[in-house]
Each structure stands twice: as structure tokens, then as C-alpha cells.
N, C-alpha and C positions, 0 to 999 in steps of 0.2 A: 438575410443577414440580420435585419432588425429583429426578427423573431428569436434568433439565437442570442442576441444581446439581451433582449428582454427576459428570455428564459434563464440565462445565466444570472442576471440581476435578481430575478425572482428567487432563484435557488440560493443565492448569497444571502438575501434577506431572511429566507426560511432557516438557513443554517445559523445565522446570527441569532435569530429568535430562539431557536432550540438550545444553542449554547448558553445564551443568557438565562433561559429558564432552568437550566441544569446547574447554575452556580449555587454555592452554599446559601442557605437562607439566613444563617446566623453570621454575625460579624463581631469582631473584637479588635479594638484599637487600644494599645497601651504604651505608655512611655514612663520612664522613671528618671529621677534626678536625686542627687544627694545634697542636702542642705546642711550647712555647718551651724545648726541650731537644734534645740531639743524639739521633740514632737509637738509639745504644747504651743510653742511659738509658731510653728507652721500651721497647726490646727486652727488658730484664731483667724488666719487669713483665708482659709478654705471654708470654714464653717459660717462665715459672716459675709453675705452677698454684698454688703455695703463696702467691703474692702476689695472686692473683685475688680473694681475700676482701676485700681492701682497696678494690677498684674495681668489681667485678662488680655490675651492677644487680640481678641475681637474688639475690646474697648479702644485699643490703639488704631484699629482699622477704620473705626467710625467714631471720632470724638464727639460728634453731634447726636449719637444714638440716644433715643429716648428710653429711659429705664424707670421702672416702677417696682416698688417693694410691697409685699403684703405679709401678714402674719408676724410672728416674733422677729426680733432683730437678728437672731442667729439660731442655728440648730434646727431640730425637727419642726416642720411646719413653716419655716421661712421660705418665701418664694421671691423670685426675681423674674420680671418680664422685660423684654426688649423689643424695640422696633428700630431698625436701622437701615442703612443703605444696602445695595445689592451684595456687598461682601459679607455682611453679618445677618441679613434677613430679619426674621421675626420669630419669636418663640418665648418659652417660659421654662424656668427650672424651679423645682421644689425639693427641699431637703426632706427625704423620707426616713433617714436614719442617721443618727449622729452619736458616735461613741468617742467621747473626749480623748484627744491626742492619739487616736487609733484609726478612725475611719469616718468618712462622710459619704453617704449614698444619696443620689438625686434622681428624680424623674426629670428627664429632659425632653421637652416637647418642641419640635420645630414646626412652625406654621408656614413660613415662606423662606426660601423659594420652593421647598418641597416639604410636604407634611410627613412627619415621622415622630415616633415616640421611642426613646432609648433610655438606657440607664447609664449614669456616669457615677464613678466611684473614685474617691481619693483614699488611699491607704497610707498610713504613716508607720514606719518601722524604725526603731532605734538602730543606728549604725555608728558604732564607736561613740564619739561625742556629738554626732549629728543625727540626721534623719533621712531615710530614703523615702521619698514621696513617689507614689505610683498613681498615675492618672489613667483610668480605664473607661472606655465607653463600649457598651455592648448593645446589641439590638438585632432586629430582623430586617433583612433586605427584601423589599417588595420587588416586583418585576422591573420597575424602572431603575431602582438602585442596582439591581443585578446587571442590567444592560449598561448603565453608566459605568459600573465597575470594570466592564470589559475594555473601555477606552481610557478610563482614569483610575489610577491607583489610589483608592480612598485612604488606605493605611498611610501612604506617604503624604497625601494631601492634608488630612486631618492631623496626622502624627506630627507634621511640621508645626502646626499651630500649638499642639500640646507641648512640644519641645520649647517653643518660644514662651508659652505661658509659664512652664516650669522654670525656665531661665529667669523670667521676670520675678516670679515668686521667690526664687532663691536670692536674687539680688536684694529684694525688699526685706526679707526676713533676716538676712545676714547683716544688713545695715543697722538693725536695732541693737 
């Protein structure tokens, strides 16, 4: 009987590993919100990491998070590094492209709890008298991320944070 249980358990582990390995390598998480302000007003809050503390959902998760800035104050070459609690981890973002009032693209490097390098992008599109802000993160899933994705829905998990951040951004920009 013990042999059958061990064989079944071994088979379940093998099936899990095979299914995880067959998951898509690429991922994309995207959320949008409409802000009642022109693209330039939204852009200034996305293009300047010094303003992220006001709206970033992760800044709210760890108010004691240590943040450092390098490079120019905003735009291409600006970078932001953080070290925080277990909810926010450790990492670095660098603006790789900045097109005024249209788009900000970033290299996003996670160091802890898991190492990963992704691309984050904010696109700003005029929508009537406001702006549709779209926040997207793309990257590659390594084996561990594929396996984790079988038990946790990363789109819902990270998407929830994007939604909160966009809501915070909307509130701040619309108050001006």
C-alpha cells in the first residue's frame, strides 16, 4: 500500500513539473484607467520617480521602505531603487524611454524575493477631456514563475496592485 501511495505521489509531482514546464514563457499584465486631466498632467507623475511615493501601491504597503534615486530627476536615465519589507521586496527601476505626454518605458529589476527582469510601460492616450493611462508589465517566466503561476494567478495578484496604483494616481492628478 505504501508503494502505491509513493508511486501516486511521485507521478503527481512529475505531472505537476511537466505541466509547469509547458506554461507560456511570456507574460503580460495590463490595466487601464481614465483620468480627468490632460496627458501632460499625468505624465509628470509617472515620469518622475520622486512623485511615485504619492501614488505607488507598494509605497503604501511599506511606509518605511528605503528608496534611493540616481541619474536625472526625471525622464530617460532616471532610476529608483528600493529595499522594503516582505510585501515589497527589493529592486530597481530605470526609465529607458520617455516620450512627453505619451509614454514612459522602464526596465524593472526585482532582486528579492525572486530575481526577475521585466519591462514596465505607461502609455497615455487622450480620451475626450481626459487621459486613458495604461500600465503594462511584460517579461519572461522562468520555471519557478511558471510553477507559481499554477497555484497563484499572477495577473490578478499584480493586476490588483496596478489597479490600486492607477486609482491613487487618478486621485492625485485630478486634485490638481
